[in-house]
Every structure is written in C-alpha cells, then in structure tokens.
N, C-alpha and C positions, 0 to 999 in steps of 0.2 A: 147738933145735927145739921148737915149741909143740905141745901136744896137744889144745887146745880151740879153738873158733871164737869170735871176737869180732865182734859185729855193731854197726856204727856207721851212723847215718842220715846220708846225705850231704846237705849243705846245698844242693848244686847239682842234685840229682835226687831223684826220689821213690822210688828203689830202694835196697835195702839193699846195702851194700858189706861183704864178708866179709874179715876179716883173721885170721891165726893168732895168737890169744892166748886170753884167757878170755871166757866168755859174759857179756854185759852186757845187761840188760833195758832197752829204750828206751822213754821216755815216748811215749804215743800210738800205739804198735804193739801190736796184740792179741797176747797170749801164744800163741794158736794159730798166728798167722803166724810167730812165732819158731820154734815147733815144726816147722812145715812147712819153713822154711829150714834148720833143723838137720839134717833127714834128706834134703834135696835135692828137695823139691817135694811137691805134694798127692798125686801117684800113689805116691811112695815112702812117704809116711805111711800112705796107705790100705793098701798092701801089708803094711807092718809091723803094722798093726792088723787085717788080714784083713777089711777092709770096702771098699765102693766109693769111688772117687775122688769121685763126686757127693756122697756124704755129707760128706766133708771139705770140699768146695766150699761146701756149705750152712752149715757151721760158720763159715766166713769171711764169707760174703755174705748169709746170711739169719738164722740162729739167733743170738740174742744171747749164748748160753752153750754151751759144750761139754757134751754129756750127761754126767751124773754117772757113769754106768757106764763111760765111756771115759777118765776123768781119770787113773786109775792106770796104764792101759795106755799112754796118751800120755806120761806121765812116764817110764815104763820105756823106751819107745822113743826118746825125745828128750832126756831130762835136764831138760826144763822142769818146774819144781816144781809140784806139785798146788796149792799156795796161790797161785801165779800164774795157773794155768788156771781155778780156781774158788775164789776167796777166800771166797765165801759158804758153801761146804761145808767147806773146809780153811783156816781162818784161821791167820795166823801166830801161833804161840804165844809168849807173853812168856817170857823166860828166868826160871827159878825163882831165888829169892833164897837158897835153902838154909836156910830157917827150919824148925826141927824142931818137932814137935808136943808137946814135953815141957814 
C-alpha cells in the first residue's frame, strides 16, 4: 500500500492523473497547481490556509507568484516544498562539502 500521491501528465489529455506512489514534480505544471491537486482542489487549499477560494484562484490565473507570506503555510498544508513554490525566495541549497575552517 502506498502512502503518497504520484502525479503524471497524461499524453492524451490535459488533466492530471493521480496514482498512489511518490510525488513527482512535472515540467510545465505550476507548483501551486500541484499543491491544489495534493489537497483536493482550490476550496480545500483555501480552507487549509483559512483564506478565500478566490485568492487561490488568483494565484493560479492572475498572479505570477504565490505571496511570500503564504509559502510556508502552503508547504505545511500540502508538502510541496518552499523552493518549488518560490525559488526566488527559497533557493535550493547546494550540499556542503564538509570543509572545516581549520
């Protein structure tokens, strides 16, 4: 039994098909759209964040970026990482090489 959702983009339709495995980020799909799918829709995400559904709709259809003050809340509610939602604010950190300052 799988515990996470895997999202694959269907070649034959424009909708996302969900399968039970691990989450995969798909090229060309906005991270906010994945977050919405993860919780079951715009209304579900709005409820989880205690905001209006219209505000979530604006993130998908009008605003180019999720507001900075919402990133950590979306990450907590959906599991979509902050560096996927706003890489300009939360860049992926390079792994440290373990070099000491001595």
